[in-house]
N, C-alpha and C positions, 0 to 999 in steps of 0.2 A: 798497449794492445799496438800492433802493428796493421800494414795498410790491407784492404781487405783482400780476402783470397788467401792471406800466407795459413799455411799450413800449420806452422810450429804455433799458431794462438792459442790453443786449447791441448797442446801436447801434454802436458803436465798436470789436469784435470782427466784426460784419457785416461792415461795410465794409472791414477789413485783409481778412476772406477773401475778399469779392467783387473788391478790388483785385489781389491774388496770382491768383484764378482768370483775370481778365481783362488781367491784364499777363503771364502767364507759362503759367498751366497750357492755355487754349484756342488758344493758337497755337500748338502743340506738338501731335503722337502721341508718346505714351512704351512705351518696350519694357519696364518692367520699374517697378516699384512703388521701389525702391530707387532709381534715377534721376533721380524724380521727387523722393526727400526729399534729395537729393544738392542737386538744383536749387533745392530751395523752402530748403534751408539757406543757399546759398548768394546766394540771391535776399535774403532776411531779414538775414543780416549783411553784404553788401556794399553792398548799395544800399539793400533801404527803411527801416535803420534808421541809418546814417551818412550819405547824402546825400539821402532823399526828402524833402520838405517837406511838411506836414502841415499844413492849416487851423487844425485844433484845439487847436495850437502855435505859435501866433502866425508861419505859415507858418517852421518851425526845424523840421528833422529832429530824432527823437528823440534822438538823441546830446548835439547841441548844446543841447539845450532844456534836457537834464540836468546837462550842462554847468552851464549856466546859475543851473538853480536849485540847484545841491549849494554 
Protein backbone atom coordinates (compact mmCIF):
# COMPACT_ATOMS: atom_id res chain seq x y z
CA UNK A 1 0.00 0.00 0.00
CA UNK A 2 1.22 3.45 -0.78
CA UNK A 3 0.37 6.75 0.78
CA UNK A 4 -3.04 8.21 1.54
CA UNK A 5 -5.04 9.23 -1.51
CA UNK A 6 -3.06 7.27 -4.10
CA UNK A 7 -5.53 6.36 -6.82
CA UNK A 8 -3.58 3.24 -7.85
CA UNK A 9 -3.99 1.39 -4.52
CA UNK A 10 -7.17 -0.39 -5.53
CA UNK A 11 -6.73 -0.48 -9.30
CA UNK A 12 -6.27 -4.26 -9.58
CA UNK A 13 -9.27 -4.99 -7.37
CA UNK A 14 -11.44 -2.46 -9.20
CA UNK A 15 -10.58 -4.07 -12.54
CA UNK A 16 -11.35 -7.52 -11.12
CA UNK A 17 -14.83 -6.48 -9.96
CA UNK A 18 -15.53 -4.63 -13.21
CA UNK A 19 -14.58 -7.76 -15.16
CA UNK A 20 -16.93 -9.96 -13.13
CA UNK A 21 -19.76 -7.48 -13.57
CA UNK A 22 -19.23 -7.03 -17.31
CA UNK A 23 -18.60 -10.68 -18.20
CA UNK A 24 -21.05 -12.33 -15.83
CA UNK A 25 -23.41 -10.30 -13.68
CA UNK A 26 -24.84 -7.77 -16.15
CA UNK A 27 -25.52 -10.43 -18.79
CA UNK A 28 -28.16 -12.28 -16.76
CA UNK A 29 -31.02 -11.59 -14.40
CA UNK A 30 -30.76 -13.46 -11.13
CA UNK A 31 -33.54 -14.93 -8.99
CA UNK A 32 -31.66 -15.25 -5.70
CA UNK A 33 -28.49 -14.00 -4.07
CA UNK A 34 -27.41 -17.62 -3.53
CA UNK A 35 -27.56 -18.29 -7.28
CA UNK A 36 -25.25 -15.33 -7.90
CA UNK A 37 -22.84 -16.49 -5.19
CA UNK A 38 -22.57 -19.95 -6.75
CA UNK A 39 -22.03 -18.58 -10.26
CA UNK A 40 -19.38 -16.10 -9.08
CA UNK A 41 -17.55 -18.87 -7.20
CA UNK A 42 -17.60 -21.09 -10.29
CA UNK A 43 -16.47 -18.20 -12.51
CA UNK A 44 -13.50 -17.35 -10.30
CA UNK A 45 -12.37 -20.92 -9.66
CA UNK A 46 -13.31 -22.39 -13.03
CA UNK A 47 -12.33 -19.64 -15.46
CA UNK A 48 -10.80 -16.48 -14.00
CA UNK A 49 -7.97 -18.07 -12.03
CA UNK A 50 -7.06 -21.15 -14.10
CA UNK A 51 -7.61 -19.94 -17.68
CA UNK A 52 -8.14 -16.19 -18.12
CA UNK A 53 -4.94 -14.44 -19.14
CA UNK A 54 -3.97 -11.18 -17.43
CA UNK A 55 -1.85 -8.43 -18.92
CA UNK A 56 -0.31 -7.57 -15.54
CA UNK A 57 0.96 -11.15 -15.22
CA UNK A 58 2.67 -11.24 -18.60
CA UNK A 59 -0.43 -12.70 -20.28
CA UNK A 60 -0.46 -15.75 -18.00
CA UNK A 61 -3.33 -17.00 -15.88
CA UNK A 62 -2.97 -16.50 -12.11
CA UNK A 63 -2.42 -20.24 -11.58
CA UNK A 64 0.24 -20.42 -14.29
CA UNK A 65 1.93 -17.34 -12.86
CA UNK A 66 2.00 -18.88 -9.36
CA UNK A 67 3.48 -22.13 -10.70
CA UNK A 68 6.29 -20.20 -12.40
CA UNK A 69 6.90 -17.96 -9.37
CA UNK A 70 7.03 -20.84 -6.87
